[in-house]
GUTI-715371 format. One record per residue: x, y, z of N, C-alpha, C, O in turn. Coordinates in pm, whole numbers, plus 50000, padded with zeros to 5 digits. Each point is the difference from the previous one (the first is absolute). Example, Ala and Ser with C-alpha at 12.3 -4.5 7.8 and 13.67 -1.06 7.14 Angstrom:
2
513194943150780499115011950000500905012050000501044999850066/498615010749862500825011950006499235010950073500515011150017/
END
This chain:
114
444561741614546498035003249948500265003650155500934997450076/497285012949947500225008050089498255003350050498955002149939/501354997350160498564995050118499745016750097500715008150060/498034990449912498935012350035499264995950039499194991749959/501045018650220498974989750095498805019350018500505010850034/498314987649939499785011850072498815001550139499174991250017/500895019850065499174993450152499535017850015500505008949930/498814992650139499185013350054498965002749944499775012050015/499334982049918499114997349943498995003050119500395000650116/498045001449840498924994350136498955010949953499735003549885/499675001950262498845008449972499865009450031499805000550121/500185014749797499925013150053498825004549974499194995149921/500665016250158498735006349973500565014049893501185003549992/497745002649936500155006749858500755013550132499555002650112/501555002849825500765009550061501154992650064500615008750064/499904981849949500984997050086501134998149924500105005049887/500704988950160501394997449947500634980849996499644990950075/501145008849837500544980349992501505000049949500575004049899/499624992650161501644994049962500754988249945500424991150072/499715009149825500414984649944501695001849984500935006049946/498814987550112501654990749983500074992649905498974997249939/502514996550016500014986349882501234998550006500795008349954/499634979450111501594997649986499954994549938499034993449963/502625007049976500514996749867500814991849990501035006250028/499544973649929501344990250068499804994249853499094998249919/502155000250095500454996449869501025011749952500525009550059/499524985849811500825004649888499375014249989499255003549909/501245006650227498605006349981501325012049909499495008749930/501664991250075500675012949906499614997249868500195009949930/499294979850003499555003149845498555005849995499334999549897/500205006350224498845004449995500115011249973500465007550086/499014999549728500355014349985498235011050084499775010150065/499644980649881498555005150025499114995250147499894987750006/499715016950066499204997450107498855008650013499935009949927/499024987350167499255006949989498194993350023499644989749944/499615017150130498614992150051498965006549868500075011449955/498904976949997499284995449901498664998750159500074998050121/498765005149765498544994050050499574996749945500115003649883/498564981250175498984997349923498314993550082500034992250095/498595013349841499324999550044499304987449924500474995449895/498304999250173499564987249917498885007249895498995006650021/501884987449823499115002749909500985009949957499525009849943/501434990150068501125008049959501315002749919501024995850054/499085008749858501514998750012501275006850131500025010150071/501014977149909501015010950096500455013949937500185003849884/499935002650246500595017949915501245004950120500344998350117/499985008149769501405004150108499905012350071499665010749949/500754986750216499605010950059501175002250011500334998849882/500935004650192500845008249958501324989350005499994990350075/501235013149830501364995349983501045011249985499995012249987/501104975950020501665010150027500104992049903499644988350009/500925017449872501135001349955501425008549969500045012150021/500944981649935501685011150083499585008749938499565000349886/500615010550221500225010749972498135005649971499685006849903/499794990650153498295004049960498574991950083499804988150027/499595020949990498844994050092498855000049883500025006249893/499054985850156498925002649870498574997150067500064989250059/498605017049953498794998150081499044997949947499885006949899/499244986050122498764999349930499715019550038500595007950075/498034993949811499755013650046498924996450106499565010550047/499614974750030498845002050024500744998350185499254998150096/502085002949917500585001550046500935012050128500075002150121/500445002349761500895011750009499225009450121498865003950026/502674997150035499605010250092499584995350115500115007550097/499274978449924499484993750068500514985050083499604993550097/501775005149779500754986050035501235007050014500385011149965/500014981650081501895004150018500834980749976499694990550072/501535008749790500534990650052501185007050012500425010249945/500154980350159501434995950038501194987849939499684989649941/501595014450088500824987550049501094997450086501125005049990/498514986950094501385002050104500944984049928499724988050008/501505019849921501004989249939500684990550100500144988249969/500445018150193500184990150078499004993050050500344991950086/498665008549891499064988650045499274991649820499414989349984/500885018049946499724987849843498515003750004499214991349965/500365019550070498055002650049499655016049909500705010049981/498284987349991499495010549919498665002350046499434991449933/499665014250133499525007350059498895006049927500535002649891/498674999950104498035010049993499515002250100499194992450053/501225019850001499115010550081498655004849957499765011149954/499354979050067498495006149955499015018150097499644999650118/500225009649816499435003850116498765005449923499764996849883/499295013650208498615000349959499624991349953499455003749896/500444978350125499084991449905498315003250007499445004850099/499864991349768499394996349964499964991949953500924993249957/497225004250034499654984050009499664991549842499624988749967/500845025549953501024993649863501554991750012500594992249925/499635012050169501194991649988500144990350073501154997250031/497564993250030500054987350017500314989749903499384999049894/501834991350151500524996549876501054990250081500275000950120/500294989049779501034987450034501195011149961499425008349930/501284993650077501235007950028501134986950029500024991250086/501355013849740500284994549973501565002050025500075011650040/501204983149958501275002549998500254994749850499464990449946/501635019849993500324998649845501665003150011500335006250102/500374991549838501174995149924500204997249916499174992749944/501265008650032500935002349834501405000349973500695007850065/500004982249817501375001449979499854995349830499494989449965/501035020249949499444993749870498624999549971499185008850027/500594979449912499074996349960498634986450089498904994749988/502545006450109499324990050100499435007750153500625009850043/497794983250056499735006450061499514988650141499694988750038/500545024449991499704991550147498255007350083499615011450029/499894977049979498735008350116500124997550143500664989650000/499145013350115499154996950130499344991950004499824993049900/499635004850206498034991950008498925006350012498874995549976/501535020550078498865006549985499665003250131500064989050055/499535021450054499455006550068498955005049965499985004949887/498674995950202499234999749971499675014950164500144999550122/499275014749747499705011750092498345002149952499525002349889/499784995450262499005003249954499545015750044500225003450116/499215005549799500005013650062498635005250007499515005649902/499474992250271498875001750000499485014950023500525010150047/497844986049882499665019249997499235004250150499685011650022/
END
C-alpha cells in the first residue's frame, strides 16, 4: 500500500509562485509513475505533470511555467508553479501508479487571484 500526502496549497496572486510537495510512504518501491493532476468543480480531473521512468510529461497549459521534480532520498515529488494564472485555480492531487494500481493524495487547494 502507498500513501501520498500533499501540502503547500494556498492563495496567491496572479504572476506569483507556489511549490507543492507530495510525500510518499509505504510500498514506494512499486511506484512506476508519479505526478500531479488537478480538478475544478464540474470538470474532469486533468493531468498537470508526471514522471515516468526516463520521461516527464507536462500539460500544454502549464508547460514552461510548472516544473516537476523528485527527491528519491525523501521519497517526495514536487511541483514548482511559477507565473500562476487565475485559471490555474484548482485542487491539486498527487498521483502514483504501479501497473494498474493507482493511488491519490487527498488534494490541496490552490487559489490564484487576479
